[in-house]
PyMOL CGO cylinders between C-alpha atoms (Angstrom):
from pymol import cmd
from pymol.cgo import CYLINDER

trace = [
    CYLINDER, -79.28, -96.39, 156.87, -81.66, -96.15, 154.16, 0.3, 1, 1, 1, 1, 1, 1,
    CYLINDER, -81.66, -96.15, 154.16, -81.94, -92.56, 152.60, 0.3, 1, 1, 1, 1, 1, 1,
    CYLINDER, -81.94, -92.56, 152.60, -85.64, -92.12, 153.61, 0.3, 1, 1, 1, 1, 1, 1,
    CYLINDER, -85.64, -92.12, 153.61, -84.68, -92.73, 156.95, 0.3, 1, 1, 1, 1, 1, 1,
    CYLINDER, -84.68, -92.73, 156.95, -82.16, -90.20, 157.22, 0.3, 1, 1, 1, 1, 1, 1,
    CYLINDER, -82.16, -90.20, 157.22, -84.78, -87.75, 155.45, 0.3, 1, 1, 1, 1, 1, 1,
    CYLINDER, -84.78, -87.75, 155.45, -87.52, -88.77, 158.23, 0.3, 1, 1, 1, 1, 1, 1,
    CYLINDER, -87.52, -88.77, 158.23, -84.46, -87.99, 161.21, 0.3, 1, 1, 1, 1, 1, 1,
    CYLINDER, -84.46, -87.99, 161.21, -84.03, -84.56, 159.59, 0.3, 1, 1, 1, 1, 1, 1,
    CYLINDER, -84.03, -84.56, 159.59, -87.76, -84.02, 159.34, 0.3, 1, 1, 1, 1, 1, 1,
    CYLINDER, -87.76, -84.02, 159.34, -88.23, -85.03, 163.06, 0.3, 1, 1, 1, 1, 1, 1,
    CYLINDER, -88.23, -85.03, 163.06, -85.37, -82.92, 164.20, 0.3, 1, 1, 1, 1, 1, 1,
    CYLINDER, -85.37, -82.92, 164.20, -86.40, -79.87, 162.13, 0.3, 1, 1, 1, 1, 1, 1,
    CYLINDER, -86.40, -79.87, 162.13, -90.21, -80.14, 163.39, 0.3, 1, 1, 1, 1, 1, 1,
    CYLINDER, -90.21, -80.14, 163.39, -88.66, -80.48, 167.03, 0.3, 1, 1, 1, 1, 1, 1,
    CYLINDER, -88.66, -80.48, 167.03, -86.50, -77.27, 166.48, 0.3, 1, 1, 1, 1, 1, 1,
    CYLINDER, -86.50, -77.27, 166.48, -89.43, -75.60, 164.94, 0.3, 1, 1, 1, 1, 1, 1,
    CYLINDER, -89.43, -75.60, 164.94, -91.87, -76.47, 167.79, 0.3, 1, 1, 1, 1, 1, 1,
    CYLINDER, -91.87, -76.47, 167.79, -89.48, -75.21, 170.50, 0.3, 1, 1, 1, 1, 1, 1,
    CYLINDER, -89.48, -75.21, 170.50, -89.21, -72.15, 168.78, 0.3, 1, 1, 1, 1, 1, 1,
    CYLINDER, -89.21, -72.15, 168.78, -92.85, -71.77, 168.58, 0.3, 1, 1, 1, 1, 1, 1,
    CYLINDER, -92.85, -71.77, 168.58, -92.76, -71.74, 172.32, 0.3, 1, 1, 1, 1, 1, 1,
    CYLINDER, -92.76, -71.74, 172.32, -89.71, -69.22, 172.32, 0.3, 1, 1, 1, 1, 1, 1,
    CYLINDER, -89.71, -69.22, 172.32, -91.81, -66.91, 170.19, 0.3, 1, 1, 1, 1, 1, 1,
    CYLINDER, -91.81, -66.91, 170.19, -94.00, -66.19, 172.54, 0.3, 1, 1, 1, 1, 1, 1,
    CYLINDER, -94.00, -66.19, 172.54, -97.16, -66.70, 170.31, 0.3, 1, 1, 1, 1, 1, 1,
    CYLINDER, -97.16, -66.70, 170.31, -95.35, -65.04, 167.55, 0.3, 1, 1, 1, 1, 1, 1,
    CYLINDER, -95.35, -65.04, 167.55, -94.32, -61.88, 169.45, 0.3, 1, 1, 1, 1, 1, 1,
    CYLINDER, -94.32, -61.88, 169.45, -90.70, -62.21, 169.08, 0.3, 1, 1, 1, 1, 1, 1,
    CYLINDER, -90.70, -62.21, 169.08, -89.33, -61.70, 165.62, 0.3, 1, 1, 1, 1, 1, 1,
    CYLINDER, -89.33, -61.70, 165.62, -86.30, -64.25, 165.15, 0.3, 1, 1, 1, 1, 1, 1,
    CYLINDER, -86.30, -64.25, 165.15, -88.12, -67.46, 167.06, 0.3, 1, 1, 1, 1, 1, 1,
    CYLINDER, -88.12, -67.46, 167.06, -90.87, -66.53, 164.75, 0.3, 1, 1, 1, 1, 1, 1,
    CYLINDER, -90.87, -66.53, 164.75, -89.17, -66.87, 161.67, 0.3, 1, 1, 1, 1, 1, 1,
    CYLINDER, -89.17, -66.87, 161.67, -87.19, -70.03, 163.03, 0.3, 1, 1, 1, 1, 1, 1,
    CYLINDER, -87.19, -70.03, 163.03, -90.87, -71.46, 163.27, 0.3, 1, 1, 1, 1, 1, 1,
    CYLINDER, -90.87, -71.46, 163.27, -91.56, -70.86, 159.52, 0.3, 1, 1, 1, 1, 1, 1,
    CYLINDER, -91.56, -70.86, 159.52, -88.27, -71.91, 158.41, 0.3, 1, 1, 1, 1, 1, 1,
    CYLINDER, -88.27, -71.91, 158.41, -87.89, -75.37, 160.59, 0.3, 1, 1, 1, 1, 1, 1,
    CYLINDER, -87.89, -75.37, 160.59, -91.36, -76.35, 159.69, 0.3, 1, 1, 1, 1, 1, 1,
    CYLINDER, -91.36, -76.35, 159.69, -90.78, -75.67, 155.95, 0.3, 1, 1, 1, 1, 1, 1,
    CYLINDER, -90.78, -75.67, 155.95, -87.75, -77.78, 156.04, 0.3, 1, 1, 1, 1, 1, 1,
    CYLINDER, -87.75, -77.78, 156.04, -89.56, -80.58, 158.13, 0.3, 1, 1, 1, 1, 1, 1,
    CYLINDER, -89.56, -80.58, 158.13, -92.25, -80.76, 155.42, 0.3, 1, 1, 1, 1, 1, 1,
    CYLINDER, -92.25, -80.76, 155.42, -89.94, -80.92, 152.37, 0.3, 1, 1, 1, 1, 1, 1,
    CYLINDER, -89.94, -80.92, 152.37, -88.07, -83.59, 154.30, 0.3, 1, 1, 1, 1, 1, 1,
    CYLINDER, -88.07, -83.59, 154.30, -91.39, -85.38, 154.68, 0.3, 1, 1, 1, 1, 1, 1,
    CYLINDER, -91.39, -85.38, 154.68, -92.20, -85.24, 151.11, 0.3, 1, 1, 1, 1, 1, 1,
    CYLINDER, -92.20, -85.24, 151.11, -89.01, -86.94, 150.45, 0.3, 1, 1, 1, 1, 1, 1,
    CYLINDER, -89.01, -86.94, 150.45, -89.78, -89.82, 152.66, 0.3, 1, 1, 1, 1, 1, 1,
    CYLINDER, -89.78, -89.82, 152.66, -92.98, -89.79, 150.95, 0.3, 1, 1, 1, 1, 1, 1,
    CYLINDER, -92.98, -89.79, 150.95, -91.54, -91.17, 147.70, 0.3, 1, 1, 1, 1, 1, 1,
    CYLINDER, -91.54, -91.17, 147.70, -90.91, -94.31, 149.62, 0.3, 1, 1, 1, 1, 1, 1,
    CYLINDER, -90.91, -94.31, 149.62, -93.17, -94.86, 152.23, 0.3, 1, 1, 1, 1, 1, 1,
    CYLINDER, -93.17, -94.86, 152.23, -97.12, -94.74, 152.95, 0.3, 1, 1, 1, 1, 1, 1,
    CYLINDER, -97.12, -94.74, 152.95, -98.19, -91.71, 154.39, 0.3, 1, 1, 1, 1, 1, 1,
    CYLINDER, -98.19, -91.71, 154.39, -99.81, -92.95, 157.59, 0.3, 1, 1, 1, 1, 1, 1,
    CYLINDER, -99.81, -92.95, 157.59, -96.72, -94.61, 158.64, 0.3, 1, 1, 1, 1, 1, 1,
    CYLINDER, -96.72, -94.61, 158.64, -94.47, -91.55, 157.81, 0.3, 1, 1, 1, 1, 1, 1,
    CYLINDER, -94.47, -91.55, 157.81, -96.80, -89.47, 159.90, 0.3, 1, 1, 1, 1, 1, 1,
    CYLINDER, -96.80, -89.47, 159.90, -97.16, -91.95, 162.86, 0.3, 1, 1, 1, 1, 1, 1,
    CYLINDER, -97.16, -91.95, 162.86, -93.41, -92.01, 163.20, 0.3, 1, 1, 1, 1, 1, 1,
    CYLINDER, -93.41, -92.01, 163.20, -92.72, -88.19, 162.53, 0.3, 1, 1, 1, 1, 1, 1,
    CYLINDER, -92.72, -88.19, 162.53, -95.53, -87.24, 164.98, 0.3, 1, 1, 1, 1, 1, 1,
    CYLINDER, -95.53, -87.24, 164.98, -94.61, -89.82, 167.65, 0.3, 1, 1, 1, 1, 1, 1,
    CYLINDER, -94.61, -89.82, 167.65, -90.92, -88.98, 167.66, 0.3, 1, 1, 1, 1, 1, 1,
    CYLINDER, -90.92, -88.98, 167.66, -91.81, -85.45, 167.64, 0.3, 1, 1, 1, 1, 1, 1,
    CYLINDER, -91.81, -85.45, 167.64, -94.20, -85.60, 170.54, 0.3, 1, 1, 1, 1, 1, 1,
    CYLINDER, -94.20, -85.60, 170.54, -91.26, -87.45, 172.58, 0.3, 1, 1, 1, 1, 1, 1,
    CYLINDER, -91.26, -87.45, 172.58, -88.72, -85.18, 171.89, 0.3, 1, 1, 1, 1, 1, 1,
    CYLINDER, -88.72, -85.18, 171.89, -90.74, -82.00, 172.48, 0.3, 1, 1, 1, 1, 1, 1,
    CYLINDER, -90.74, -82.00, 172.48, -91.83, -83.51, 176.11, 0.3, 1, 1, 1, 1, 1, 1,
    CYLINDER, -91.83, -83.51, 176.11, -87.92, -84.02, 176.61, 0.3, 1, 1, 1, 1, 1, 1,
    CYLINDER, -87.92, -84.02, 176.61, -87.35, -80.47, 175.71, 0.3, 1, 1, 1, 1, 1, 1,
    CYLINDER, -87.35, -80.47, 175.71, -89.83, -79.06, 177.66, 0.3, 1, 1, 1, 1, 1, 1,
    CYLINDER, -89.83, -79.06, 177.66, -88.82, -80.82, 180.68, 0.3, 1, 1, 1, 1, 1, 1,
    CYLINDER, -88.82, -80.82, 180.68, -84.97, -79.67, 180.16, 0.3, 1, 1, 1, 1, 1, 1,
    CYLINDER, -84.97, -79.67, 180.16, -85.58, -76.01, 178.58, 0.3, 1, 1, 1, 1, 1, 1,
    CYLINDER, -85.58, -76.01, 178.58, -88.60, -74.96, 179.77, 0.3, 1, 1, 1, 1, 1, 1,
    CYLINDER, -88.60, -74.96, 179.77, -89.01, -76.74, 183.04, 0.3, 1, 1, 1, 1, 1, 1,
    CYLINDER, -89.01, -76.74, 183.04, -92.23, -78.44, 182.18, 0.3, 1, 1, 1, 1, 1, 1,
    CYLINDER, -92.23, -78.44, 182.18, -92.67, -81.41, 184.45, 0.3, 1, 1, 1, 1, 1, 1,
    CYLINDER, -92.67, -81.41, 184.45, -94.26, -84.85, 183.43, 0.3, 1, 1, 1, 1, 1, 1,
    CYLINDER, -94.26, -84.85, 183.43, -96.12, -87.17, 185.97, 0.3, 1, 1, 1, 1, 1, 1,
    CYLINDER, -96.12, -87.17, 185.97, -96.08, -90.99, 185.49, 0.3, 1, 1, 1, 1, 1, 1,
    CYLINDER, -96.08, -90.99, 185.49, -99.12, -91.35, 183.04, 0.3, 1, 1, 1, 1, 1, 1,
    CYLINDER, -99.12, -91.35, 183.04, -97.34, -88.87, 181.05, 0.3, 1, 1, 1, 1, 1, 1,
    CYLINDER, -97.34, -88.87, 181.05, -94.14, -90.81, 180.97, 0.3, 1, 1, 1, 1, 1, 1,
    CYLINDER, -94.14, -90.81, 180.97, -96.19, -94.03, 180.42, 0.3, 1, 1, 1, 1, 1, 1,
    CYLINDER, -96.19, -94.03, 180.42, -97.95, -92.68, 177.43, 0.3, 1, 1, 1, 1, 1, 1,
    CYLINDER, -97.95, -92.68, 177.43, -94.61, -91.40, 175.85, 0.3, 1, 1, 1, 1, 1, 1,
    CYLINDER, -94.61, -91.40, 175.85, -93.40, -95.03, 176.61, 0.3, 1, 1, 1, 1, 1, 1,
    CYLINDER, -93.40, -95.03, 176.61, -96.16, -96.30, 174.53, 0.3, 1, 1, 1, 1, 1, 1,
    CYLINDER, -96.16, -96.30, 174.53, -95.82, -94.04, 171.43, 0.3, 1, 1, 1, 1, 1, 1,
    CYLINDER, -95.82, -94.04, 171.43, -92.10, -95.21, 171.40, 0.3, 1, 1, 1, 1, 1, 1,
    CYLINDER, -92.10, -95.21, 171.40, -93.21, -98.83, 171.74, 0.3, 1, 1, 1, 1, 1, 1,
    CYLINDER, -93.21, -98.83, 171.74, -95.76, -98.36, 169.05, 0.3, 1, 1, 1, 1, 1, 1,
    CYLINDER, -95.76, -98.36, 169.05, -92.84, -96.91, 166.78, 0.3, 1, 1, 1, 1, 1, 1,
    CYLINDER, -92.84, -96.91, 166.78, -90.98, -100.02, 167.34, 0.3, 1, 1, 1, 1, 1, 1,
    CYLINDER, -90.98, -100.02, 167.34, -93.93, -102.49, 166.45, 0.3, 1, 1, 1, 1, 1, 1,
    CYLINDER, -93.93, -102.49, 166.45, -94.16, -100.30, 163.12, 0.3, 1, 1, 1, 1, 1, 1,
    CYLINDER, -94.16, -100.30, 163.12, -90.44, -100.71, 162.36, 0.3, 1, 1, 1, 1, 1, 1,
    CYLINDER, -90.44, -100.71, 162.36, -89.64, -103.81, 163.64, 0.3, 1, 1, 1, 1, 1, 1,
    CYLINDER, -89.64, -103.81, 163.64, -92.92, -105.84, 162.72, 0.3, 1, 1, 1, 1, 1, 1,
    CYLINDER, -92.92, -105.84, 162.72, -94.76, -104.00, 159.70, 0.3, 1, 1, 1, 1, 1, 1,
    CYLINDER, -94.76, -104.00, 159.70, -94.43, -104.86, 156.16, 0.3, 1, 1, 1, 1, 1, 1,
    CYLINDER, -94.43, -104.86, 156.16, -95.61, -101.16, 155.24, 0.3, 1, 1, 1, 1, 1, 1,
    CYLINDER, -95.61, -101.16, 155.24, -92.24, -99.80, 155.50, 0.3, 1, 1, 1, 1, 1, 1,
    CYLINDER, -92.24, -99.80, 155.50, -89.19, -100.62, 153.68, 0.3, 1, 1, 1, 1, 1, 1,
    CYLINDER, -89.19, -100.62, 153.68, -86.26, -101.36, 155.89, 0.3, 1, 1, 1, 1, 1, 1,
]
cmd.load_cgo(trace, "trace")
């Protein structure tokens, strides 16, 4: 796997942990989850900056946000008992489809 994709995977994971901590912080009323939000989002943006050395910002942001949305929806389902209806699942599937189209067919990203 190219190094920029490793940075991107780490950025998505950090963003996902940060957003999970955001839910757990209860509107920043709990100290340690609030600290985790800041740390994980900072790490995510640092990793994104490394990816931007190689890939265009629009593509990076589409992949980062799309994968983050899908991962957070899954985490919300498992950890926070947030149910998804059929239109939500179809929409998440379309996000993944869009990311795959970018990766497989676009010449905008180095593979």
